[in-house]
Every structure is written in C-alpha cells, then in structure tokens.
BASEFI-358118 format. One record per residue (C-alpha): residue number from 0; residue in three letters; x, y, z. Coordinates in nm, 3 decimals. Layout:
ATOM  num  residuo     east    north       up
ATOM  NUM      ALA        X        Y        Z
...
END
This chain:
ATOM  num  residuo     east    north       up
ATOM    0      SER   -4.817   -5.988   16.191
ATOM    1      MET   -4.721   -6.329   16.064
ATOM    2      ASP   -4.676   -6.386   15.693
ATOM    3      ASN   -4.865   -6.703   15.611
ATOM    4      THR   -4.648   -6.798   15.312
ATOM    5      GLU   -4.336   -6.817   15.524
ATOM    6      GLU   -4.337   -7.028   15.839
ATOM    7      ASN   -4.191   -6.834   16.127
ATOM    8      ALA   -4.042   -7.139   16.293
ATOM    9      ILE   -3.988   -7.473   16.124
ATOM   10      GLU   -3.940   -7.773   16.345
ATOM   11      ILE   -3.717   -8.044   16.205
ATOM   12      HIS   -3.725   -8.374   16.391
ATOM   13      GLY   -3.388   -8.539   16.385
ATOM   14      ASP   -3.243   -8.813   16.596
ATOM   15      GLU   -3.407   -8.750   16.930
ATOM   16      GLU   -3.332   -8.383   16.894
ATOM   17      ILE   -3.538   -8.091   16.768
ATOM   18      ILE   -3.371   -7.822   16.569
ATOM   19      GLU   -3.570   -7.499   16.558
ATOM   20      VAL   -3.511   -7.261   16.271
ATOM   21      ILE   -3.599   -6.918   16.390
ATOM   22      ASP   -3.675   -6.623   16.169
ATOM   23      LEU   -3.407   -6.372   16.268
ATOM   24      ASN   -3.594   -6.078   16.119
ATOM   25      GLU   -3.810   -6.082   16.430
ATOM   26      THR   -3.726   -5.782   16.646
ATOM   27      GLU   -3.634   -5.823   17.008
ATOM   28      PRO   -3.939   -5.781   17.231
ATOM   29      GLY   -3.948   -5.428   17.376
ATOM   30      PRO   -4.064   -5.334   17.725
ATOM   31      ASP   -4.418   -5.272   17.598
ATOM   32      ASP   -4.444   -5.620   17.457
ATOM   33      LEU   -4.321   -5.765   17.783
ATOM   34      ALA   -4.580   -5.563   17.972
ATOM   35      ASP   -4.850   -5.699   17.740
ATOM   36      ASP   -4.724   -6.051   17.797
ATOM   37      LEU   -4.727   -6.003   18.173
ATOM   38      GLU   -5.088   -5.892   18.163
ATOM   39      ASP   -5.180   -6.231   18.023
ATOM   40      VAL   -4.994   -6.420   18.293
ATOM   41      ASP   -5.225   -6.557   18.562
ATOM   42      PHE   -5.047   -6.520   18.892
ATOM   43      GLU   -5.317   -6.704   19.082
ATOM   44      ASP   -5.247   -7.044   19.224
ATOM   45      PRO   -5.543   -7.243   19.094
ATOM   46      GLY   -5.476   -7.503   19.361
ATOM   47      ASN   -5.641   -7.325   19.649
ATOM   48      ALA   -5.871   -7.078   19.477
ATOM   49      ASP   -6.156   -7.329   19.492
ATOM   50      ASP   -6.085   -7.451   19.844
ATOM   51      GLU   -6.097   -7.103   19.989
ATOM   52      GLY   -6.439   -7.025   19.843
ATOM   53      TRP   -6.326   -6.674   19.753
ATOM   54      GLU   -6.439   -6.537   19.422
ATOM   55      THR   -6.150   -6.490   19.183
ATOM   56      GLU   -6.107   -6.141   19.047
ATOM   57      ASP   -6.222   -6.262   18.706
ATOM   58      GLU   -6.546   -6.398   18.849
ATOM   59      MET   -6.611   -6.076   19.034
ATOM   60      GLU   -6.540   -5.875   18.722
ATOM   61      ALA   -6.768   -6.095   18.514
ATOM   62      GLU   -7.046   -6.052   18.773
ATOM   63      ALA   -6.996   -5.676   18.777
ATOM   64      GLU   -7.010   -5.669   18.398
ATOM   65      GLN   -7.327   -5.879   18.374
ATOM   66      ASP   -7.605   -5.655   18.249
ATOM   67      ASP   -7.942   -5.811   18.178
ATOM   68      SER   -8.111   -5.479   18.107
ATOM   69      GLU   -8.258   -5.376   17.773
ATOM   70      LEU   -8.195   -5.008   17.822
ATOM   71      THR   -8.012   -4.780   18.063
ATOM   72      PHE   -8.132   -4.432   18.148
ATOM   73      SER   -7.827   -4.231   18.250
ATOM   74      LYS   -7.935   -3.866   18.255
ATOM   75      HIS   -7.928   -3.837   18.636
ATOM   76      THR   -7.599   -3.724   18.791
ATOM   77      GLY   -7.675   -3.860   19.139
ATOM   78      SER   -7.858   -4.154   19.295
ATOM   79      VAL   -8.201   -4.225   19.146
ATOM   80      PHE   -8.446   -4.251   19.437
ATOM   81      CYS   -8.785   -4.321   19.284
ATOM   82      VAL   -8.952   -4.443   18.968
ATOM   83      SER   -9.309   -4.488   18.850
ATOM   84      LEU   -9.487   -4.569   18.525
ATOM   85      ASP   -9.773   -4.377   18.371
ATOM   86      PRO  -10.092   -4.575   18.452
ATOM   87      ALA  -10.269   -4.505   18.121
ATOM   88      THR  -10.018   -4.656   17.878
ATOM   89      ASN   -9.724   -4.778   18.088
ATOM   90      SER   -9.503   -4.630   17.816
ATOM   91      LEU   -9.357   -4.340   18.018
ATOM   92      ALA   -9.148   -4.354   18.332
ATOM   93      VAL   -9.072   -4.072   18.574
ATOM   94      THR   -8.757   -4.087   18.788
ATOM   95      GLY   -8.647   -3.853   19.065
ATOM   96      GLY   -8.289   -3.810   19.179
ATOM   97      GLU   -8.025   -3.672   19.409
ATOM   98      ASP   -7.942   -3.418   19.137
ATOM   99      ASP   -8.262   -3.223   19.232
ATOM  100      LYS   -8.425   -3.326   18.905
ATOM  101      ALA   -8.697   -3.552   18.776
ATOM  102      TYR   -8.718   -3.681   18.420
ATOM  103      VAL   -9.015   -3.816   18.230
ATOM  104      TRP   -8.879   -4.055   17.969
ATOM  105      ARG   -8.996   -4.316   17.722
ATOM  106      VAL   -8.946   -4.673   17.832
ATOM  107      SER   -8.906   -4.794   17.472
ATOM  108      ASP   -8.597   -4.588   17.388
ATOM  109      GLY   -8.502   -4.380   17.693
ATOM  110      GLU   -8.585   -4.051   17.518
ATOM  111      VAL   -8.654   -3.763   17.759
ATOM  112      VAL   -9.007   -3.629   17.721
ATOM  113      LEU   -8.988   -3.374   18.001
ATOM  114      GLU   -8.716   -3.247   18.233
ATOM  115      CYS   -8.855   -3.132   18.568
ATOM  116      THR   -8.629   -2.860   18.706
ATOM  117      GLY   -8.650   -2.600   18.981
ATOM  118      HIS   -8.630   -2.829   19.282
ATOM  119      LYS   -8.401   -2.726   19.569
ATOM  120      ASP   -8.327   -3.072   19.703
ATOM  121      SER   -8.325   -3.442   19.609
ATOM  122      VAL   -8.644   -3.547   19.431
ATOM  123      THR   -8.767   -3.841   19.639
ATOM  124      CYS   -9.126   -3.862   19.511
ATOM  125      ALA   -9.243   -3.862   19.150
ATOM  126      MET   -9.563   -4.002   19.008
ATOM  127      PHE   -9.828   -3.974   18.738
ATOM  128      SER  -10.190   -3.884   18.802
ATOM  129      HIS  -10.457   -4.152   18.747
ATOM  130      ASP  -10.507   -4.058   18.379
ATOM  131      SER  -10.135   -3.995   18.313
ATOM  132      SER  -10.197   -3.633   18.212
ATOM  133      LEU  -10.007   -3.488   18.508
ATOM  134      VAL   -9.684   -3.564   18.688
ATOM  135      ALA   -9.616   -3.463   19.049
ATOM  136      THR   -9.258   -3.429   19.173
ATOM  137      GLY   -9.162   -3.365   19.533
ATOM  138      ASP   -8.825   -3.297   19.692
ATOM  139      MET   -8.704   -3.367   20.044
ATOM  140      SER   -8.736   -3.004   20.150
ATOM  141      GLY   -9.108   -3.007   20.070
ATOM  142      MET   -9.124   -2.831   19.733
ATOM  143      ILE   -9.396   -3.001   19.528
ATOM  144      LYS   -9.451   -2.932   19.158
ATOM  145      VAL   -9.711   -3.058   18.913
ATOM  146      TRP   -9.641   -3.073   18.539
ATOM  147      ARG   -9.872   -3.124   18.243
ATOM  148      VAL   -9.709   -3.394   18.035
ATOM  149      GLU   -9.862   -3.292   17.703
ATOM  150      THR   -9.758   -2.926   17.717
ATOM  151      LYS   -9.441   -2.991   17.922
ATOM  152      GLU   -9.520   -2.703   18.154
ATOM  153      GLU   -9.531   -2.664   18.529
ATOM  154      ILE   -9.893   -2.592   18.621
ATOM  155      TRP   -9.882   -2.583   19.002
ATOM  156      SER   -9.634   -2.563   19.283
ATOM  157      PHE   -9.655   -2.556   19.663
ATOM  158      GLU   -9.418   -2.579   19.958
ATOM  159      VAL   -9.483   -2.788   20.268
ATOM  160      GLY   -9.255   -2.909   20.548
ATOM  161      ASP   -9.000   -3.185   20.485
ATOM  162      LEU   -9.174   -3.433   20.257
ATOM  163      GLU   -9.228   -3.797   20.357
ATOM  164      TRP   -9.461   -3.919   20.079
ATOM  165      LEU   -9.671   -3.808   19.786
ATOM  166      GLU   -9.973   -3.989   19.643
ATOM  167      TRP  -10.228   -3.918   19.369
ATOM  168      HIS  -10.597   -3.988   19.420
ATOM  169      PRO  -10.695   -4.303   19.222
ATOM  170      CYS  -10.969   -4.133   19.019
ATOM  171      ALA  -10.941   -3.753   19.040
ATOM  172      PRO  -10.677   -3.480   18.992
ATOM  173      VAL  -10.625   -3.465   19.368
ATOM  174      LEU  -10.283   -3.488   19.530
ATOM  175      LEU  -10.200   -3.593   19.887
ATOM  176      ALA   -9.875   -3.544   20.078
ATOM  177      GLY   -9.747   -3.638   20.422
ATOM  178      THR   -9.483   -3.435   20.601
ATOM  179      ASP   -9.226   -3.445   20.874
ATOM  180      ASP   -9.446   -3.240   21.109
ATOM  181      GLY   -9.722   -3.501   21.077
ATOM  182      ASN   -9.966   -3.308   20.864
ATOM  183      VAL  -10.135   -3.466   20.565
ATOM  184      TRP  -10.221   -3.222   20.287
ATOM  185      MET  -10.474   -3.266   20.009
ATOM  186      TRP  -10.505   -3.037   19.706
ATOM  187      LYS  -10.725   -3.011   19.398
ATOM  188      ILE  -10.494   -2.963   19.102
ATOM  189      PRO  -10.448   -2.711   18.948
ATOM  190      ALA  -10.709   -2.504   19.138
ATOM  191      GLY  -10.515   -2.555   19.460
ATOM  192      ASP  -10.813   -2.591   19.700
ATOM  193      CYS  -10.654   -2.737   20.008
ATOM  194      LYS  -10.744   -2.947   20.309
ATOM  195      THR  -10.521   -3.070   20.593
ATOM  196      PHE  -10.560   -3.364   20.826
ATOM  197      GLN  -10.432   -3.276   21.171
ATOM  198      SER  -10.104   -3.416   21.288
ATOM  199      PRO  -10.065   -3.621   21.605
ATOM  200      GLY   -9.738   -3.433   21.649
ATOM  201      CYS   -9.506   -3.682   21.475
ATOM  202      GLN   -9.408   -3.764   21.116
ATOM  203      ALA   -9.669   -3.898   20.875
ATOM  204      THR   -9.429   -4.162   20.742
ATOM  205      SER   -9.649   -4.335   20.483
ATOM  206      GLY   -9.988   -4.295   20.322
ATOM  207      LYS  -10.223   -4.460   20.075
ATOM  208      VAL  -10.556   -4.353   19.929
ATOM  209      LEU  -10.797   -4.648   19.942
ATOM  210      PRO  -10.950   -4.769   19.612
ATOM  211      ASP  -11.292   -4.616   19.693
ATOM  212      GLY  -11.127   -4.272   19.675
ATOM  213      LYS  -11.314   -4.166   19.990
ATOM  214      ARG  -11.064   -4.269   20.254
ATOM  215      ALA  -10.689   -4.260   20.307
ATOM  216      VAL  -10.483   -4.467   20.545
ATOM  217      VAL  -10.182   -4.297   20.703
ATOM  218      GLY   -9.905   -4.444   20.918
ATOM  219      TYR   -9.709   -4.236   21.167
ATOM  220      GLU   -9.373   -4.233   21.340
ATOM  221      ASP   -9.526   -4.318   21.678
ATOM  222      GLY   -9.656   -4.651   21.544
ATOM  223      THR  -10.018   -4.540   21.501
ATOM  224      VAL  -10.228   -4.585   21.189
ATOM  225      ARG  -10.524   -4.363   21.103
ATOM  226      VAL  -10.797   -4.414   20.846
ATOM  227      TRP  -10.913   -4.068   20.737
ATOM  228      ASP  -11.242   -3.970   20.577
ATOM  229      LEU  -11.123   -3.743   20.296
ATOM  230      LYS  -11.453   -3.560   20.260
ATOM  231      GLN  -11.533   -3.501   20.628
ATOM  232      GLY  -11.171   -3.457   20.731
ATOM  233      ASN  -11.199   -3.677   21.041
ATOM  234      ALA  -11.022   -3.998   21.144
ATOM  235      ILE  -11.266   -4.292   21.114
ATOM  236      HIS  -11.030   -4.536   21.287
ATOM  237      VAL  -10.720   -4.486   21.500
ATOM  238      VAL  -10.506   -4.795   21.548
ATOM  239      LYS  -10.281   -4.740   21.850
ATOM  240      GLY  -10.159   -4.882   22.182
ATOM  241      GLN  -10.155   -5.262   22.185
ATOM  242      ASP  -10.308   -5.271   21.838
ATOM  243      GLY  -10.058   -5.023   21.699
ATOM  244      HIS   -9.692   -5.072   21.617
ATOM  245      GLN   -9.407   -5.027   21.864
ATOM  246      GLY   -9.207   -4.819   21.617
ATOM  247      ALA   -9.235   -4.593   21.313
ATOM  248      LEU   -9.443   -4.711   21.019
ATOM  249      THR   -9.232   -4.787   20.712
ATOM  250      CYS   -9.489   -4.905   20.455
ATOM  251      LEU   -9.857   -4.960   20.381
ATOM  252      ALA  -10.050   -5.157   20.121
ATOM  253      CYS  -10.415   -5.239   20.066
ATOM  254      ASN  -10.593   -5.523   19.891
ATOM  255      LYS  -10.787   -5.476   19.566
ATOM  256      ASP  -11.116   -5.367   19.725
ATOM  257      GLY  -10.956   -5.170   20.009
ATOM  258      SER  -11.116   -5.383   20.281
ATOM  259      LEU  -10.778   -5.477   20.426
ATOM  260      VAL  -10.462   -5.279   20.490
ATOM  261      LEU  -10.122   -5.425   20.563
ATOM  262      SER   -9.880   -5.211   20.763
ATOM  263      GLY   -9.509   -5.263   20.827
ATOM  264      SER   -9.285   -5.100   21.084
ATOM  265      VAL   -8.929   -5.076   21.210
ATOM  266      ASP   -9.055   -5.286   21.503
ATOM  267      GLY   -9.031   -5.594   21.279
ATOM  268      CYS   -9.405   -5.654   21.267
ATOM  269      ALA   -9.663   -5.650   20.992
ATOM  270      LYS  -10.028   -5.601   21.084
ATOM  271      LEU  -10.355   -5.658   20.901
ATOM  272      ILE  -10.614   -5.389   20.959
ATOM  273      ASN  -10.979   -5.422   20.859
ATOM  274      THR  -11.066   -5.078   20.721
ATOM  275      THR  -11.439   -5.122   20.787
ATOM  276      THR  -11.419   -5.224   21.152
ATOM  277      GLY  -11.075   -5.091   21.244
ATOM  278      LYS  -10.996   -5.434   21.389
ATOM  279      VAL  -10.634   -5.540   21.381
ATOM  280      GLY  -10.546   -5.893   21.281
ATOM  281      VAL  -10.282   -6.105   21.448
ATOM  282      VAL  -10.074   -5.854   21.630
ATOM  283      GLY   -9.707   -5.944   21.622
ATOM  284      ALA   -9.768   -6.279   21.455
ATOM  285      PHE   -9.563   -6.169   21.157
ATOM  286      SER   -9.245   -6.111   21.357
ATOM  287      VAL   -8.966   -6.320   21.212
ATOM  288      GLU   -8.824   -6.554   21.475
ATOM  289      GLY   -8.499   -6.424   21.609
ATOM  290      GLY   -8.623   -6.077   21.528
ATOM  291      LYS   -8.753   -5.875   21.815
ATOM  292      ALA   -8.780   -6.003   22.168
ATOM  293      LYS   -9.140   -5.974   22.289
ATOM  294      GLY   -9.194   -5.663   22.493
ATOM  295      SER   -8.859   -5.512   22.406
ATOM  296      ARG   -8.903   -5.166   22.258
ATOM  297      ASP   -8.549   -5.138   22.136
ATOM  298      ASP   -8.536   -5.072   21.763
ATOM  299      GLU   -8.177   -5.200   21.751
ATOM  300      ASP   -8.288   -5.559   21.813
ATOM  301      SER   -8.559   -5.554   21.555
ATOM  302      ASN   -8.562   -5.647   21.191
ATOM  303      SER   -8.740   -5.366   21.010
ATOM  304      VAL   -9.021   -5.442   20.765
ATOM  305      GLU   -8.933   -5.253   20.447
ATOM  306      SER   -9.218   -5.336   20.211
ATOM  307      VAL   -9.553   -5.518   20.213
ATOM  308      GLY   -9.811   -5.620   19.952
ATOM  309      PHE  -10.121   -5.825   19.869
ATOM  310      CYS  -10.145   -6.083   19.592
ATOM  311      ASN  -10.442   -6.004   19.365
ATOM  312      ILE  -10.529   -6.358   19.265
ATOM  313      LEU  -10.460   -6.565   19.579
ATOM  314      PRO  -10.518   -6.490   19.949
ATOM  315      LEU  -10.147   -6.430   20.006
ATOM  316      ILE   -9.945   -6.141   20.141
ATOM  317      ALA   -9.572   -6.068   20.117
ATOM  318      VAL   -9.360   -5.902   20.383
ATOM  319      ALA   -9.001   -5.798   20.305
ATOM  320      TYR   -8.748   -5.743   20.582
ATOM  321      LEU   -8.420   -5.557   20.613
ATOM  322      ASP   -8.236   -5.883   20.692
ATOM  323      GLY   -8.318   -6.011   20.343
ATOM  324      THR   -8.617   -6.231   20.433
ATOM  325      LEU   -8.916   -6.228   20.202
ATOM  326      ALA   -9.201   -6.395   20.393
ATOM  327      ILE   -9.518   -6.518   20.222
ATOM  328      TYR   -9.819   -6.554   20.453
ATOM  329      ASP  -10.169   -6.684   20.410
ATOM  330      VAL  -10.411   -6.393   20.467
ATOM  331      SER  -10.688   -6.585   20.639
ATOM  332      SER  -10.484   -6.814   20.863
ATOM  333      GLN  -10.173   -6.594   20.889
ATOM  334      VAL   -9.966   -6.910   20.845
ATOM  335      LEU   -9.612   -6.859   20.712
ATOM  336      ARG   -9.607   -7.034   20.373
ATOM  337      HIS   -9.259   -6.959   20.247
ATOM  338      ARG   -8.947   -6.779   20.344
ATOM  339      CYS   -8.740   -6.660   20.047
ATOM  340      GLN   -8.392   -6.566   20.163
ATOM  341      HIS   -8.190   -6.286   20.001
ATOM  342      GLU   -7.821   -6.221   20.064
ATOM  343      ALA   -7.886   -5.852   20.123
ATOM  344      GLY   -8.165   -5.636   20.265
ATOM  345      ILE   -8.481   -5.600   20.058
ATOM  346      VAL   -8.577   -5.245   19.965
ATOM  347      HIS   -8.911   -5.291   19.791
ATOM  348      LEU   -9.151   -5.559   19.671
ATOM  349      GLN   -9.426   -5.565   19.410
ATOM  350      TRP   -9.675   -5.835   19.316
ATOM  351      GLU   -9.757   -5.886   18.951
ATOM  352      GLU  -10.103   -5.759   18.858
ATOM  353      SER  -10.257   -6.096   18.779
ATOM  354      SER  -10.025   -6.375   18.890
ATOM  355      SER   -9.873   -6.520   19.204
ATOM  356      VAL   -9.528   -6.384   19.122
ATOM  357      VAL   -9.379   -6.126   19.358
ATOM  358      SER   -9.067   -5.925   19.270
ATOM  359      THR   -8.808   -5.778   19.503
ATOM  360      CYS   -8.517   -5.539   19.467
ATOM  361      SER   -8.234   -5.542   19.714
ATOM  362      LEU   -7.924   -5.372   19.842
ATOM  363      ASP   -7.707   -5.609   19.635
ATOM  364      GLY   -7.833   -5.445   19.315
ATOM  365      ALA   -8.037   -5.739   19.185
ATOM  366      LEU   -8.403   -5.768   19.090
ATOM  367      ARG   -8.558   -6.108   19.165
ATOM  368      LEU   -8.890   -6.273   19.077
ATOM  369      TRP   -9.037   -6.531   19.318
ATOM  370      ASP   -9.326   -6.771   19.274
ATOM  371      ALA   -9.527   -6.732   19.594
ATOM  372      ARG   -9.695   -7.072   19.548
ATOM  373      SER   -9.370   -7.267   19.560
ATOM  374      GLY   -9.143   -7.013   19.730
ATOM  375      ASN   -8.891   -7.063   19.450
ATOM  376      MET   -8.699   -6.793   19.269
ATOM  377      VAL   -8.818   -6.766   18.909
ATOM  378      SER   -8.545   -6.537   18.778
ATOM  379      GLU   -8.280   -6.285   18.874
ATOM  380      TYR   -8.174   -5.973   18.684
ATOM  381      ARG   -7.845   -5.791   18.730
ATOM  382      GLY   -7.686   -5.484   18.576
ATOM  383      HIS   -7.681   -5.220   18.848
ATOM  384      THR   -7.349   -5.157   19.024
ATOM  385      ALA   -7.514   -5.028   19.342
ATOM  386      GLU   -7.831   -5.094   19.542
ATOM  387      ILE   -8.170   -5.069   19.372
ATOM  388      LEU   -8.368   -4.804   19.560
ATOM  389      ASP   -8.702   -4.843   19.384
ATOM  390      PHE   -8.860   -5.032   19.096
ATOM  391      THR   -9.195   -5.084   18.931
ATOM  392      ILE   -9.344   -5.343   18.697
ATOM  393      ASN   -9.585   -5.282   18.410
ATOM  394      ARG   -9.936   -5.433   18.400
ATOM  395      GLU   -9.842   -5.714   18.161
ATOM  396      ALA   -9.549   -5.799   18.389
ATOM  397      SER   -9.326   -5.792   18.080
ATOM  398      LEU   -9.106   -5.501   18.195
ATOM  399      ALA   -8.946   -5.377   18.514
ATOM  400      VAL   -8.805   -5.026   18.551
ATOM  401      THR   -8.550   -4.973   18.827
ATOM  402      ALA   -8.386   -4.679   19.006
ATOM  403      SER   -8.044   -4.720   19.164
ATOM  404      GLY   -7.772   -4.562   19.373
ATOM  405      ASP   -7.543   -4.601   19.068
ATOM  406      ASN   -7.717   -4.291   18.917
ATOM  407      GLN   -7.901   -4.504   18.662
ATOM  408      GLY   -8.247   -4.618   18.576
ATOM  409      LYS   -8.279   -4.943   18.383
ATOM  410      VAL   -8.545   -5.127   18.189
ATOM  411      PHE   -8.546   -5.506   18.219
ATOM  412      CYS   -8.748   -5.743   17.999
ATOM  413      LEU   -8.905   -6.003   18.224
ATOM  414      GLN   -8.915   -6.340   18.060
ATOM  415      ARG   -9.070   -6.643   18.220
ATOM  416      PRO   -9.110   -7.004   18.112
ATOM  417      ASP   -9.490   -6.976   18.131
ATOM  418      ARG   -9.501   -6.685   17.887
END
C-alpha cells in the first residue's frame, strides 16, 4: 500500500530530461504479482473486434451475468419444467422438476410452503385448484398426487399411463388428465369418483376444460380434436380429416366465453374451432410462409406451433412457432397483423389478463413482452443461463414467474412505461 506522506516516485524536470527518483524499498515483483498484472492485460486486437461482429468475451460475460430478476428459487436440483400461480391470491407458485419433486413457494420471498415428494419421475405438471386450496402434481410416469396446501398433506394419489397433461376444473375440485394411451381421466377429489373418455388409440397430447365447466376440448397425436361433454361422457364434436391437423396437437387455448378454441400442431398450422357448431375456421391459413409445403405430410419440413392464445380485450390471437416467429392475427378476418421475430424458438406465450400485451419465453433464456397493437417489443428480461421451459404472469401483470433448464425458478417484476 502506498504511504501518502511520501511520494513513491518524484519526477524532476530538468533540461529536456526526466530524472525519476524511485523508492528502493519497493520489493521486486514476484511471480504472483506478474500473474495478476497479466490478467489485466487485454490481448485482444481492438482493431478488428468490431469489424468481425463477434461478441468479445467481456460482452458475452456481461450478458451472462445480467440478471433482471427480483428473486431466484434454487431448491430444484434438475431442470424446472412447469410453474403455475395460485389463482386465489397469486402469492404462491408451484414448480415441478427433473428432480422428481414439486415445491409450493411464496413469490414474495421464495420461502418453501410445501415440498411435494414421493414421485418416481420428473414432475412435468403442477397446478392449483380453482380456489387454491389444493395442488395437483403429476410425473411423467403417470403418478398423480393431490396435496392440501393448508395442512401440507397428501390427500389423494392415483397412477395412470404416461402423463401428457393435467388440468383442474375451473369451478370444482375435479381433476382431468390425458395420457400416452389416449385416455382422458376425470376424478372428483378427494372422493376419487372416476370417469374416462375413450381413446382413439393415440396420445391425448393436450386438453382444456372450457369456461362453462361442462365441456373439455382435447387434442390428439393423430391431429384430431374432440369436444367432450363431461357429464354425458360423449364427444359432441370431432374435428378430423380435412378439418383436422396433419400432425400431433401441441397446444390449445380458448377465448373468454369458450365459444372459440385455437389449436396448434407440429404441422405448422393453427386452427380456430367454433365449440358450438364444431366448424373449423380458415384451415391452414395460419401456416407461416416458407413453413410447410401444401399437401406435404412430412413433419421435418414444418415449423411446429408451440403455443397459442387469445387476447381478452381485442379480437386478436397469438401463435408462437418453433422458428422464433410470434404471429399476431385478427380473429375475424384471420389477417396477419404482426410478425415478432425471436432469435430462438418460442416455448410458451401468455396474454396479459386485461391488456394487448403478450409475453413469450424462448430457448435463449429470455422473457419478452410485446405490444400486439404495434408489434413492437415492450421489454426483455434476462437472468436465466438456459432455456425457459415455462412461465406464468399474475393477474395485475406486475410479476412473471419462470421455470428453466438451469434448475432455477425466477420472479421478474414487469415494469412498463404505461404503469
């Protein structure tokens, strides 16, 4: 350390020459000091770094270190596959992971409220019942458990075939599940009364209970979509053949009153289905150009639809594709309004409850908010070091909770100029 009272080196300006008086008490630099000095040396030639367009190591490091999150949940010891918020208060999150566990934790401080153990495989489905009193967790092998949040106890458990999806009824303690063998199961919880909806002999890849609570729409691996009457146990509508998809269903969404369903498939198409008439809107019109050649049934050529959703306040729908395209369409005219390009595939999208902002998470680990009216990006949030596999946004659209392949869940505060 330098003693301030005594200058270490005094420069004396003489006739055109500088005499330096050096403090000889200074020890010779040892190998460690040299090593430290070398670390500070920048070996990069700044001349061509810009020309090449490559990111310098520093820039990459800075980007990797950027963390916009408020809170990180790091209890999982493997990838975090799913996340959902409790509908009653939006104050609890449940995450399911590759470590065969689910955790219910507080979004405010990350405190674990309940650890869901006893699964035999990755927990890929986890969600709260309509009143937030129960949590259902399901693993890939088909073990489903239901927990009472208040008492922190497991109150019901059942095993089905390999699990594809799990969904609570919107207004009753009734749980639905779709499996690899194509069956759809429905149980009263915790009584366990059970009903099944017969398989067409292929996976039930996605399912959604309609808002009226009387019907469910289910998409299958063969490209068909069925609207089931939950009480009667029969299919009211079967969308197949020309109307159906040419490949497995990947996602389903319905509008606020359940009159319309949007389906997405690996065939690169999104379809609008009228749940009252069973009529299918604009078959194939949502294919992205350069996606799938008409009439070709080869999944390799196609650009899979990964997520779909309806805007609540404007007649707009969003379709997210594996090639990173987020397409905004007009519901009534099916006209493409905007194309929002991502650098990596989109995993999931969600519209805000009461605005025209749609959020996406992608394989590059970023969460992005887009204004569907302008097609512009509103904001971008980073902090994950691997892909985001799922996310959800609270009702006020003030928080997003993410699940990632980096073994972490994160909470991001969403700030926007208009708020």
